[in-house]
Residue frames as qw, qx, qy, qz and C-alpha x, y, z in Angstrom:
[[0.309, -0.657, 0.658, 0.201, 3.38, 49.79, 45.59],
 [0.709, 0.468, -0.413, -0.329, 4.48, 47.82, 42.58],
 [0.832, -0.261, 0.490, 0.019, 5.34, 44.09, 42.67],
 [0.488, 0.693, -0.470, -0.247, 8.08, 42.82, 40.45],
 [0.993, 0.029, -0.090, 0.064, 9.45, 39.38, 39.59],
 [0.239, -0.816, 0.522, 0.072, 12.94, 38.74, 40.94],
 [0.503, 0.474, -0.717, -0.087, 15.70, 36.53, 39.62],
 [0.929, -0.228, -0.213, -0.198, 15.36, 32.98, 40.76],
 [0.765, 0.230, -0.452, 0.396, 19.03, 32.09, 41.39],
 [0.087, 0.442, -0.494, 0.744, 19.87, 34.51, 44.21],
 [0.662, -0.352, 0.191, -0.634, 16.76, 33.53, 46.14],
 [0.982, -0.019, -0.162, -0.090, 17.10, 29.72, 45.59],
 [0.606, 0.443, -0.469, 0.465, 20.89, 30.06, 46.03],
 [0.254, -0.555, 0.431, -0.665, 20.44, 31.57, 49.47],
 [0.860, -0.247, 0.193, -0.403, 18.40, 28.56, 50.64],
 [0.924, 0.249, -0.255, 0.138, 20.82, 26.10, 48.98],
 [0.465, 0.497, -0.469, 0.563, 23.97, 27.71, 50.38],
 [0.263, -0.496, 0.443, -0.699, 22.73, 28.61, 53.87],
 [0.692, -0.185, 0.468, -0.518, 20.47, 25.62, 54.64],
 [0.179, -0.189, 0.941, 0.217, 21.28, 22.92, 52.10],
 [0.609, 0.439, 0.488, -0.446, 17.76, 23.03, 50.62],
 [0.478, 0.109, 0.704, 0.513, 17.80, 21.47, 47.16],
 [0.133, 0.211, -0.213, -0.945, 16.87, 24.02, 44.47],
 [0.266, -0.204, -0.791, -0.511, 14.20, 21.70, 43.05],
 [0.107, -0.436, -0.745, 0.492, 12.26, 22.19, 46.29],
 [0.145, 0.583, 0.174, -0.780, 11.16, 25.53, 44.84],
 [0.196, 0.072, 0.756, 0.620, 10.37, 24.32, 41.30],
 [0.011, 0.649, 0.740, 0.177, 6.67, 25.10, 41.65],
 [0.200, -0.837, -0.308, 0.406, 7.25, 28.72, 42.72],
 [0.394, 0.642, 0.078, 0.653, 8.02, 32.14, 41.27],
 [0.456, -0.480, -0.356, 0.659, 9.49, 34.92, 43.44],
 [0.097, 0.795, 0.282, 0.529, 8.33, 38.52, 43.60],
 [0.380, -0.167, -0.372, 0.831, 9.42, 41.55, 45.49],
 [0.117, -0.842, -0.396, -0.348, 7.10, 44.18, 46.84],
 [0.348, -0.928, 0.134, -0.005, 8.92, 47.16, 48.26],
 [0.236, 0.774, -0.578, 0.106, 12.61, 47.07, 49.01],
 [0.172, -0.494, 0.795, -0.306, 12.90, 44.24, 51.48],
 [0.685, 0.013, 0.629, -0.367, 10.22, 41.53, 51.14],
 [0.288, 0.238, -0.797, -0.474, 10.40, 38.60, 48.74],
 [0.737, 0.064, 0.381, -0.555, 7.22, 36.51, 48.31],
 [0.132, -0.097, 0.945, 0.282, 6.91, 32.97, 46.92],
 [0.634, 0.293, 0.112, -0.707, 3.94, 32.52, 44.65],
 [0.691, 0.110, 0.712, 0.055, 2.80, 29.17, 43.22],
 [0.109, -0.204, 0.621, 0.749, 3.65, 29.08, 39.53],
 [0.048, 0.440, 0.858, 0.262, 0.18, 27.80, 38.71],
 [0.027, -0.801, -0.431, 0.414, -1.36, 30.93, 40.23],
 [0.094, -0.586, 0.294, 0.749, 0.88, 33.16, 38.16],
 [0.121, 0.038, 0.822, 0.555, 0.02, 31.13, 34.99],
 [0.085, 0.646, 0.757, -0.054, -3.73, 31.57, 35.65],
 [0.007, -0.831, -0.181, 0.526, -3.27, 35.37, 35.61],
 [0.270, -0.192, 0.546, 0.770, -1.42, 35.39, 32.26],
 [0.170, 0.584, 0.687, 0.397, -3.47, 37.16, 29.65],
 [0.071, -0.808, -0.273, -0.517, -5.62, 40.09, 30.56],
 [0.520, -0.833, 0.068, -0.179, -4.59, 40.23, 34.24],
 [0.603, 0.351, -0.543, 0.468, -1.23, 40.20, 35.91],
 [0.532, -0.445, -0.540, 0.477, -0.22, 40.44, 39.53],
 [0.191, -0.053, -0.042, 0.979, 0.32, 44.17, 38.97],
 [0.294, -0.342, -0.444, -0.775, -3.31, 44.58, 37.85],
 [0.545, -0.507, -0.668, 0.007, -4.70, 43.20, 41.16],
 [0.246, -0.717, 0.207, -0.619, -5.55, 45.25, 44.22],
 [0.862, -0.249, -0.422, 0.135, -3.84, 43.48, 47.11],
 [0.409, -0.868, 0.261, -0.105, -1.97, 44.04, 50.31],
 [0.331, -0.529, 0.769, 0.140, 0.29, 41.01, 49.88],
 [0.806, 0.356, -0.313, -0.354, 0.74, 38.16, 47.46],
 [0.766, 0.228, -0.590, 0.116, 1.82, 34.55, 48.13],
 [0.814, -0.465, -0.254, 0.239, 3.92, 33.38, 51.02],
 [0.078, -0.938, 0.330, -0.078, 6.29, 35.85, 52.76],
 [0.955, 0.189, -0.152, 0.170, 9.53, 34.14, 51.96],
 [0.715, -0.043, -0.114, 0.689, 12.64, 36.21, 52.62],
 [0.086, -0.982, -0.079, 0.151, 13.66, 39.60, 53.95],
 [0.747, 0.252, 0.105, 0.605, 16.55, 41.06, 51.98],
 [0.203, 0.812, 0.072, 0.543, 18.58, 44.24, 52.03],
 [0.547, -0.820, 0.146, -0.086, 19.78, 44.25, 55.63],
 [0.190, -0.694, 0.692, 0.050, 23.12, 43.06, 56.86],
 [0.137, -0.098, 0.978, 0.124, 21.98, 39.44, 56.22],
 [0.552, -0.138, -0.482, -0.666, 19.08, 38.02, 54.33],
 [0.317, -0.091, 0.757, -0.564, 16.50, 36.44, 56.73],
 [0.258, -0.228, -0.867, -0.361, 14.10, 33.60, 56.01],
 [0.503, -0.349, 0.062, -0.789, 10.57, 34.08, 57.32],
 [0.425, -0.139, 0.794, -0.412, 8.98, 31.86, 59.86],
 [0.779, 0.371, 0.208, -0.462, 6.30, 30.98, 57.31],
 [0.596, 0.614, -0.493, -0.156, 8.89, 29.94, 54.74],
 [0.021, 0.436, -0.868, 0.238, 10.84, 27.86, 57.20],
 [0.587, 0.041, 0.658, -0.469, 7.70, 26.10, 58.37],
 [0.792, 0.488, 0.050, -0.363, 6.83, 25.31, 54.78],
 [0.720, 0.598, -0.350, 0.047, 10.30, 24.45, 53.38],
 [0.223, -0.736, 0.583, -0.264, 12.50, 23.87, 56.43],
 [0.907, -0.142, 0.379, -0.117, 12.02, 20.13, 56.46],
 [0.832, 0.523, -0.020, 0.187, 14.25, 20.03, 53.37],
 [0.003, -0.897, 0.399, -0.193, 17.12, 21.76, 55.20],
 [0.938, 0.012, -0.266, 0.223, 20.27, 19.67, 55.66],
 [0.577, 0.067, -0.315, 0.751, 22.58, 22.21, 57.33],
 [0.007, -0.198, 0.239, -0.951, 22.44, 25.03, 59.86],
 [0.639, -0.450, -0.379, -0.496, 19.61, 23.37, 61.67],
 [0.025, -0.286, 0.760, -0.583, 19.23, 22.82, 65.41],
 [0.583, -0.344, -0.691, -0.254, 17.02, 20.37, 67.23],
 [0.241, -0.442, 0.432, -0.749, 15.52, 21.40, 70.58],
 [0.180, -0.205, -0.937, 0.217, 14.32, 19.16, 73.33],
 [0.183, -0.700, -0.658, -0.209, 10.77, 19.76, 74.65],
 [0.362, -0.732, -0.300, 0.493, 11.75, 22.25, 77.33],
 [0.282, -0.342, 0.265, 0.856, 13.88, 24.33, 75.04],
 [0.058, 0.366, 0.691, 0.621, 11.28, 24.16, 72.24],
 [0.208, -0.786, -0.581, 0.044, 8.63, 25.53, 74.61],
 [0.330, -0.664, -0.038, 0.669, 10.95, 28.41, 75.64],
 [0.283, -0.050, 0.532, 0.796, 11.85, 29.10, 71.95],
 [0.002, -0.528, -0.687, -0.499, 8.26, 29.46, 70.69],
 [0.276, -0.852, -0.409, 0.173, 7.52, 31.84, 73.57],
 [0.270, 0.915, -0.050, 0.294, 10.30, 34.10, 72.32],
 [0.587, -0.755, 0.275, 0.100, 12.97, 33.22, 74.87],
 [0.342, 0.709, -0.616, 0.000, 16.67, 32.77, 74.24],
 [0.984, -0.174, -0.038, 0.011, 18.02, 29.24, 74.61],
 [0.091, -0.828, 0.552, -0.027, 21.48, 29.19, 76.14],
 [0.885, -0.107, 0.449, 0.071, 23.24, 26.18, 74.64],
 [0.067, -0.520, 0.655, 0.544, 25.92, 25.26, 72.17],
 [0.834, 0.401, 0.306, -0.225, 24.80, 23.82, 68.82],
 [0.512, -0.211, 0.629, 0.545, 26.77, 22.20, 66.01],
 [0.532, 0.777, 0.286, -0.175, 26.06, 24.36, 62.99],
 [0.724, 0.339, 0.213, 0.562, 28.06, 25.21, 59.83],
 [0.252, 0.376, -0.003, 0.892, 27.89, 28.98, 60.37],
 [0.051, -0.388, -0.544, 0.742, 26.64, 31.55, 62.85],
 [0.264, 0.063, -0.224, -0.936, 23.56, 33.59, 62.14],
 [0.726, 0.031, 0.058, -0.684, 20.10, 32.37, 61.07],
 [0.009, -0.161, 0.987, 0.010, 19.31, 28.72, 61.63],
 [0.639, -0.230, -0.496, -0.541, 16.32, 26.41, 61.14],
 [0.249, -0.263, 0.731, -0.578, 14.95, 25.45, 64.54],
 [0.636, -0.138, -0.661, -0.373, 13.19, 22.12, 64.98],
 [0.213, -0.202, 0.745, -0.599, 11.46, 20.59, 67.94],
 [0.601, 0.189, 0.610, -0.480, 9.01, 17.77, 68.50],
 [0.543, 0.210, 0.754, 0.302, 9.57, 16.45, 64.95],
 [0.366, 0.796, 0.419, 0.239, 8.67, 19.70, 63.14],
 [0.381, 0.309, -0.007, 0.871, 10.12, 23.02, 62.10],
 [0.223, -0.708, -0.504, 0.443, 9.32, 25.69, 64.68],
 [0.223, 0.969, 0.102, 0.009, 10.84, 28.68, 62.83],
 [0.547, 0.636, -0.228, 0.494, 13.91, 30.84, 62.62],
 [0.667, -0.679, -0.084, 0.295, 16.60, 31.29, 65.24],
 [0.322, 0.862, -0.291, 0.261, 19.57, 33.60, 65.36],
 [0.926, -0.276, -0.121, 0.227, 22.60, 31.64, 66.61],
 [0.139, 0.804, -0.490, 0.306, 25.74, 32.97, 68.29],
 [0.486, 0.184, -0.801, 0.296, 28.09, 30.77, 70.34],
 [0.178, -0.158, -0.798, 0.554, 26.15, 29.49, 73.32],
 [0.239, 0.406, 0.382, -0.795, 23.01, 31.49, 72.47],
 [0.094, 0.332, 0.796, 0.497, 20.01, 30.78, 70.26],
 [0.185, 0.257, 0.257, -0.913, 17.74, 33.80, 70.00],
 [0.368, 0.514, 0.774, -0.045, 14.13, 33.16, 69.02],
 [0.028, 0.107, -0.346, -0.932, 13.00, 34.99, 65.84],
 [0.012, -0.533, -0.838, -0.115, 9.39, 33.90, 66.27],
 [0.067, -0.459, -0.157, -0.872, 7.26, 37.05, 65.67],
 [0.148, -0.058, 0.603, -0.782, 5.59, 38.33, 68.81],
 [0.647, 0.091, 0.043, -0.756, 2.15, 37.79, 67.42],
 [0.795, 0.182, -0.526, -0.243, 2.95, 34.15, 66.65],
 [0.078, 0.321, -0.836, 0.438, 4.39, 33.08, 70.01],
 [0.763, -0.268, -0.348, -0.474, 2.42, 30.23, 71.51],
 [0.588, -0.439, 0.605, -0.311, 2.20, 27.87, 74.37],
 [0.538, 0.363, -0.714, -0.262, 3.73, 24.73, 72.86],
 [0.813, -0.241, 0.427, -0.313, 2.44, 21.31, 73.93],
 [0.426, 0.478, -0.747, -0.178, 4.80, 18.48, 73.01]]
């Protein structure tokens, strides 16, 4: 499957508009798409090292860079990895969980509570002073989007 570079503005614009992440947060990254739905962030210095005889297309790989965004569905969705890496820069659509709710969230449970967010849908979830991952928020209900294989027993 071929990997291709994607336009920067739609990717960076999603993070700016949805989560208030300043565009310069991503200055050191290029964005690539493999398949129809996955966008990957690759450090610019890595791409520059491959300029010349090799390109990303010339490599044999399963994935490249950091899984960053899933696109093409009803709504674009940030990955847990991307939120854990860049979510500290988010200034809107973030929720802060207390220790009990954070434990439930990282175990994949729904947290039943109201949160003050700018819009419904995907939110950055924080707890214990760090970004835990992605949540899907509806009034009174925060659904964990932590992948099943990444759910942990959280000690705060």
